[in-house]
N, C-alpha and C positions, 0 to 999 in steps of 0.2 A: 534140816528137817527132811525126813524121808517122804517120798511120794509113792503111795502104795496102790496096787491094782485092786480091783473089786474083790478078787479071791483072797488077797492078802489082808484086806480090811476085814473081811468076814472071819478069817482065822484069828485076827487080833481081837475082834469082838468076842469070839468064843473063848479064847484064852483069858481075856479080862474077866469074864464071868466065872471061870474056873479059879484064877489066881485070887480074885477079890471076893469070891463066894457071894456073888450077886446074881440075880435072875435077869432074864431078858427084859422083864417088866421094869426092874430097877434101873437097868441101863438106859432103857427108853425114857424113863422119867428124868434121869440125869441129863440126857442129851436135849430133851425138849425144854427142860428148865433153863439150860444154858442159852438156848435160842430165845426163850421168853425174856430172860434178863436183857438180851440185846435189844429186843423189841421195846421193852419198857424204857430203856435209855433213849430210844428214838422218839417214843410217844409216852411221856411221863403221865399224862392224864388219859389213861386208857379208856375211861368211861365215855370219852367224847368221840371215840372212833368205832367204826364198823369194820369187822373182819369177815372175809369170805375165805373159808378154809376148805381146800379140796384134798380129800384123803383117798388113797388107794387101799387095796386089801392087805398089803404087807406091813412090815415094820415102819416103813416111811409114812404110811397112812396112820399107823399107831402114834408116831411122833406128832402128827397133826391133831389127833384126838386129845393127846395130853395138852398141847398148846391151847386147844379150844377150851378145855376145862380150866386151865390157869387164867386165860383171858376172861372167861365167864366169871370167875371168882373176883376179878377186878372190875366187874360191872361193864366190861366192853360189850358191844353188840356183836354177837357171834352167830355166824351162819355156817353150818358144816354140811358139805356135800360129799357123801361117802359112796364110793363105787359099789354097786350091788354085786355081791359074790356069795358063793357057797363055801369058799376055802380061805377065809381070813386067817391070818397068822394068830397064834395063841395070844400074843401080847396085844394085837389089834383088837381081838374080841374082848379081852379084859378091859381095855380102855373104852370100848363102846359102852360097857356096863357102868363105868365110872362117870360117864357124861350123861347129862339130862337128855332123855330120849327126844324131847320136843325140839332140841337143837339140831338134830340129824335129819337130813333129807337124802334118801337113796337116789342115785343117778346111774345112768348107763354111759358107755363111752360116746354114744352119739347124742347125748343130751345137749340141748342148746341153753346156754345160761346168759342172763343179763345181769351185769354187775353195775350197780348205780355209781354215779360219779362220786369220788371221794372215798370209796371203800378201799380197804387194804386187802390184798390177796396173799394168802400163804399157799404155796404149791407143795403138797405132800403126797402126790400121786405115785411117783416112782422115785427110788433112790439110786444109789450107786450100782446096784446089782442088775440093772437092765442090761440084757445081753444082745438084744436086737432092736432095730427101729420099731417104733409103735406102728401098729396096723392103721390102715386108712380110716377105720371106724372111729378112731380117736380124734380125727381132725376137727369135727364140729365142736367138741368140748374144748380142745386146746385153742382153737381159733377164738372161741368166745372169751376165754380167759385172757388171751393176748390182746383182745380189743378193749379191755378195761382201761380207764383213764387214770387210775390210781397206781401206786407202786406194787410191784410183784416181788415177793420174797420166796425163793425156792429153798427147801430144806435138803441139804446135802448135795443134790444135783437138780438142775432144771429137768422136769419130767420129759422124757423122750431123748435126752442127750446121753450118749454112751460115754462111759468113764474111760475105757481103755482102747478105743478105736474110733475111726472116722464115722461121723453121722452124716447121712445124705442131706444135701442142701434142701431138698423138698420134703423131708420128713417132718411130721408134726412134732414140734418141740415148744415147750414153754419159754417165753422170752422174759427172763428174770432180770430185774434191775440189780438185785443183790442175791448171791447164793451164800447161805450159811452152811459151810461144809465141815464135817466133823473130823478133828484130829490131824488129818493129812490132806493136802491139796489133791485133787483128782486130776489125772493127766488131761482129761477132756476140757477142764476149766482153764488150762494153760495154753491151749492152742488158739492162735489169732483168728482162725477161721470160725471159731465158735463164739466170737465176741458178741454176735447179735443175739445169742441165747443166754449168755452169761456176761453181762456188762461189767460186773464186779463180783468179787467173792471175798469172804472172810473165813479164816480157819479158826474153828472154835475148839478149844481143848476141853474134852469131856472126861478126862481122867482115865483113858484106857491104859492098860497094863504097860508100864515102862519096860519091863523085862521082855514082854511079847514084842513090843515095837523094836527093841534092840536085836531080837532074834531074826527079824525079817530082813532078807537081803534084797536090795533093789538097785538098779542102775540109775534111778531117777531121784533127784534131790531138789529141794527148794531152798534157795539162799536166803538166810536171815543173818542178823548180827551175830548170833551165837556160833554160826558156822565159821565166821572169820576169826573169832577169838583165839583158837588154839595156834594159829600160825602168824598172827599179827605180832610184829616185832617192836617192842618198846625201845626207846633210845637211851643210851648211856651218856653220862656227862663226858666220857672219854672218847666218844665218837667224833669224827670230823668229816669234812666234805668228801674226802676220799673214801670214807666208809659207805657212802650212799650212792656211789656210782656216777659215772659220766655218761649221759644219754645223748644220742644224736638223732635229730629229726632231718630226714632227707625228703625234700618236696618243694612245691611251689613252682609257679610259672607266672608270666605276666598276667596280671588281673586276678591272681589267686594266691597272693602272699598272705592274705588274712588267715588262711588255713594253718600256715606254719606259725603265725603269731599265736593263735589260739592253742595249738598243740604245745608250744614252748611254755606258755603261761600255765597251762594245766600241768605240765611235767614239773615245773618249779613248785607249784602249789601241792604237788603230790610227793614232795620230799626228796627229789634227786639232788645229789651233791653238786653236780655241774650239768649244764645243758648247753648243747651246741646245735646249730642248724647248718645244713648244706643246701644252698639255694642258688637260683640264677642271680646274676649280678644286679639285675633291676631291683631286687628286694633288699639289697644290703642296707641302705639308709633307713628304710621303713622298719626293718626288723631291729636294727641297732637302737632306733629311737623308741619303738613300742615296747621292746623287751630288753631293757638295758642289763638285766641280770644274765642274759644269755650271750654266748659267743657265736660268731658268724663266720662261716667259710663260704666263699662264693665261687660259682662255676665261671669259667672264662666267658661263656656265652651270656648275653644280656637277658634273653627272654625265656630260656628253657635250660634244663639240665642236659648236658651233653657228655658228662663223665661223672664217675662216682669217686669219692675220696677213699683214702686208706682208712679202714674202719677198725683196725686192730687195737687201737688204744681206747675204744669205747666199750662200756659194759652192756649197753643195749642200743638197738637201732630201730627206729620207726620209719618206714618207707612208704611213700605213695601219695600223701595228701596234697592235693592241688598240683600234682606233678605234670599232668597232661600226658598225652600219648603222641606227641610229635615223633617222627621217625628217629631223630637223633636220640631222643630220650629212651625210646624203646630199645635201640641198639645198645645204649650205655647200660640200661638196666639188665639186659641179657648178659653182657660181659660181667657185670657185678654179681649176678645170681649164680652164674656158672663157674665162678672161681673156686668153689669149694669152701664156703664159709662154715665156720664151726660155732658161730654165735646165733642163737635163736633170734628171729626177726619179728617185729610187729608189722604186718603187711595190711595195707588198707587202700581203698580208692583205686588210683590208676596203677599201682603195683599189681593189684588183683586183676584189673582189666587187661594188663599186658600178659600176665600169666594165663588168663582165660583164653587168649588168642593162640597160645602155643602150649598144648598139654604136655609136650616133652620137657618143658621147663620145670614142671613140678618135682621131678626127681632131684633137682638141684637145690630145692628149698630146704634149708637146714631143719632137721628133725626137731620137734618141739616149738617150731615157730607158731605165732598167733595170727590168725586170719580174722578180720572184722568186716565182712562184706555186708552192705545193705541188700535188700531183697533182689534188686535187679542185678547187682554184681554177683550174688549167689547163683542166680539162674544162669548167668553167663558161664559160671564155673561148672555147674552140675547139670544144666538143662532144665526142663520143666518137670513139674510134679502135679499130681492130681489133688492132693490134700496135705495138710500139715504133718500127718503121720508118715506119709510117703517121703516128704521132704526130710524129715528127721532121719529116716532110715538111709537116705542117700547121703546125707551129711556124715552120718556115722561110718558108712562104708568108705567115704573119701578120707575122713580123718584117720581111719585105721590104715588105709593103703599107704598114705604118705607120712603117717605119724605126726599129724598136725593137731593143733587146738583151734577149733572153729567156733566163732560166735554167730549165732543166728539172731540178727537184730529184730527188734519189734517189741510189742507189749510182752512182758514176761520173757525177755531175751534168753535164749538157751545157749549154754556153753557145752560143746561136745568135745570130749577128750579122745585121744587115740585108742583107749581101751573100751570105748563105747559108753562110758559114764556120761550122764547128762545132768547139768545143773540149770534150773530155771531161776531167773532173777525175780526178786520180790519188790524191787524199787523201780522208780521211774514213772513218768506220766506223759500225756499227749503233748504237753508244752515242749517236749524235747524234739518233736517232729519238725525240725527246721535245720537248714544248712548250717554246718559248723559244729553241731553236737557230736558228730562222729570224729571230727578233728580233735576235740577235747578228749574223747576217750582214747584216741591214739596216744596223746601226750601222757595221760594217766598211766596207761599200760606200759609205755616205754620207760617211764620213771620207776615204776614198781619192779619191772623186770631187771632194771639196772641196779636195784637195791638188793638183789639176790633172792627175791621170791621166785619160786618155780613158775613155769608157764601156767599151770593150773591155778596156783595160788594167786598169781597176777590177775588172771581173768576173773576169778571169783571176787576178789577184793575190789578190783578196778571197776567192774561192771556194777557191783553193788554201790560203791561210793559215788560213782557217776550218777546213777539214778537217785540215790539218797540226797545228793546235793541239789538236784533238780526238785525233788519233793519238798525240801526245806525252802527253796526259793519260791515255789508257787504259793506257799502259805501267805506271802505278802504281795507277790506280783501277779498271781493268777496264770493260767495256762496260755492265755492269748498273748500276753506281753512278755513271756519268758524269752530271754536271749541266751545264746550259748555262753556269752561272757558272764551272764548271771550264774550259770552253773559253776564256773571257775570261782566266782566270788563267794559261793557257798560251800566250796570244798572244805575249807577249814572247819566249818560246823559239822560236816559229815565225819571228818577225821576225828574231831573231838568226841563225838558219840562213840566211835570205835575205841578210842583211847580209854574212855570211862568204862565201857563194857569190859575191856580187857584187863 
């Protein structure tokens, strides 16, 4: 799914009206009705609820006026607060006339509002077209809305939140529990720093012109199941274990062998033909016992890795999990990475920490390799950043310089490719925020890379399935009790969904 800028969304809206021969008023009715259907599913007995709807002077406010009319027709208690203006949009004015006048109260930006307990708020003040932060005069109204005790639903964007760039932390912005955004996710909704203003969002298909959407070029994409279908490989009865690659996990140190166990189990659940581990000697018995399906090669040293194996017989290699940064390990890793490898690597954890200490080593990392740093590891590699947009630009520059694929972990994890394309993930939940989840991802990615998927395909599929398995797991376990091993247990269900879709 494409992620479009405000200007691109505006163009698609205009093209839709032209292609489908509909008016702005018709399109507004369609969009608002789609939101109304969502609200009705949440609150089937609408007559029992009170809605406070805040409308601006533009088309976002027009959406709110349509919603007010539809809710009023269902006998809901409706209170409309419309910003007093002299330059309402044409569709906004038309919908003012369609709504009973007694329902509308005119307000100014500095109006102080009191919203009673239990009321539901619909924020329709500003949409995706906002180009600059709201002026200070809006703070009183925005603060009043944010102080309500009931749920806040924002239409398209939380008012005050910019779609295409950073929003200052101190700016007045609606704090929405859910954002109903139209047709395409907005970039601002995907940035972790904006989570206090957009706790969750849903993309609603309002039937915009497919041909117009296809014509728009963008470097930003949102990963869904449909995106995986074209490159997912179904298996033939003539395939065998050699068809699906032999993957190698290099890592572990005393006290951190669990990371290797998790990665191996995840790799095997992700379809690799053969899985091997290279570990310190202390982990030999535990790995052989915990993962009998895997093969184990042990380092001569008991507690740490002091040398790396010959990797030429493996189709994919994941390096770094639980490896530690003892000097012997650092020295061995440098020898390994500087030998001129021609196989793309999956690099995580301490492999990244070692690379971050010596920038000259990056030139030896094989092109097409996959990096999966958590936020602190990423900052060690790139330095600091002021906001998520700046972070994204720094990652894009680094990926291009060294021709690497980089995963920015977090909610809506972002995959950055060497050509600057960015894919945001749609799956995953806060239950994954625990030690071991990243080790599982390393195993999944190493397995997929070994099966012949490209680095880009590996990341798109692996990150999606990793998050989807966790989403399936929390349906019965909840986010508090989710263990990394539960993600592995639910990988088969995630793969089955993909198999059926494909």
